[in-house]
C-alpha positions, -999 to +999 in steps of 0.1 A: -150+384-433-118+400-421-096+381-396-092+413-375-122+434-367-122+469-383-121+498-359-153+518-364-146+555-369-172+562-343-154+540-317-118+550-326-094+563-299-085+599-301-052+592-318-068+569-344-098+592-348-075+620-359-059+599-386-093+586-397-105+622-401-075+629-425-082+596-444-119+605-447-109+639-460-087+622-487-111+594-497-145+606-486-148+575-464-124+555-442-117+524-463-117+490-445-079+486-449-074+517-427-101+506-403-084+472-398-049+488-395-064+512-370-062+484-344-026+495-341-022+533-339+015+528-347+009+507-378-018+532-390+005+561-384+032+543-404+009+535-433-008+568-435+024+588-430+041+568-458+012+576-482+015+613-473+053+614-476+054+595-509+025+616-522+047+646-517+077+629-533+093+635-567+075+606-585+041+616-598+009+600-585+002+582-618+036+563-616+030+556-579-003+540-587+012+520-616+038+507-593+011+498-568-009+478-593+022+459-605+031+450-569-006+441-560-009+419-591+024+401-582+013+395-547-023+386-556-038+414-535-073+420-548-079+449-525-048+469-535-052+460-572-088+473-571-080+504-550-049+515-569-065+509-603-093+534-592-067+558-578-046+555-609-075+564-631-081+595-609-044+603-613-048+605-651-039+569-662-061+553-688-077+519-681-052+504-706-022+520-688-034+505-655-040+471-670-005+471-687+010+482-654-003+451-637+023+431-656+050+457-654+044+470-689+040+505-703+043+521-738+064+548-721+099+534-718+107+554-686+076+541-669+083+506-682+118+507-666+103+518-632+077+490-633+103+464-643+126+476-614+097+475-590+088+439-599+125+429-598+125+443-562+094+421-553+106+390-571+141+392-558+131+404-523+152+434-527+183+416-539+185+434-572+215+430-594+240+456-606+224+452-640+190+461-626+205+492-610+222+502-643+190+497-662+169+520-639+196+546-639+199+544-677+162+551-679+169+585-664+160+579-628+180+598-602+193+582-571+165+599-551+139+586-575+153+551-573+150+553-535+114+565-539+106+535-561+120+512-534+098+531-509+067+527-530+073+490-533+079+487-496+047+506-487+027+484-512+041+452-497+029+465-463-006+472-476-007+440-496+002+419-466-024+437-444-051+430-469-042+395-479-032+381-444-061+397-426-086+391-454-098+427-455-131+431-475-127+451-507-142+486-508-135+492-544-147+480-578-131+446-584-103+444-609-092+410-622-056+397-618-035+394-650-012+365-656+019+369-678+015+355-713+029+320-717+064+320-732 
């Protein structure tokens, strides 16, 4: 059971209810993560606003979901791994592409570079090297796209921490974590 009670859409404040209506329009339901986050209208507005803003960004939805599963796998967030795998499939990724993305891999070199950079951000807590920056730029990412990758990672850290710390029950078909192959 979650450590923070979810806000029922029926009992939500006017401010939260409006966001819940938008979320339900996007998902068909209000997932538990948003219900738990709804305890803070400011946190919910930040989370939902970030999803909307990045959804309208220059990176496509498929790459955004691949970044999300890489970050979720790295942070052991079962909720986000499951949710973003399902969303990635809806965005056109194959099951194999989503599975590969968990470990930061892709057969597409440009996607692989973005996933590698995303995981470097997570592992190094943002302290990426000049070589990391040269590698992502060499893969053809513009400065704006690099900033968006950082923003996707930051949003996913936020959602991972909400779900892991508050033990939010998973609303999505469960996806297993993947461990890197032994060296």
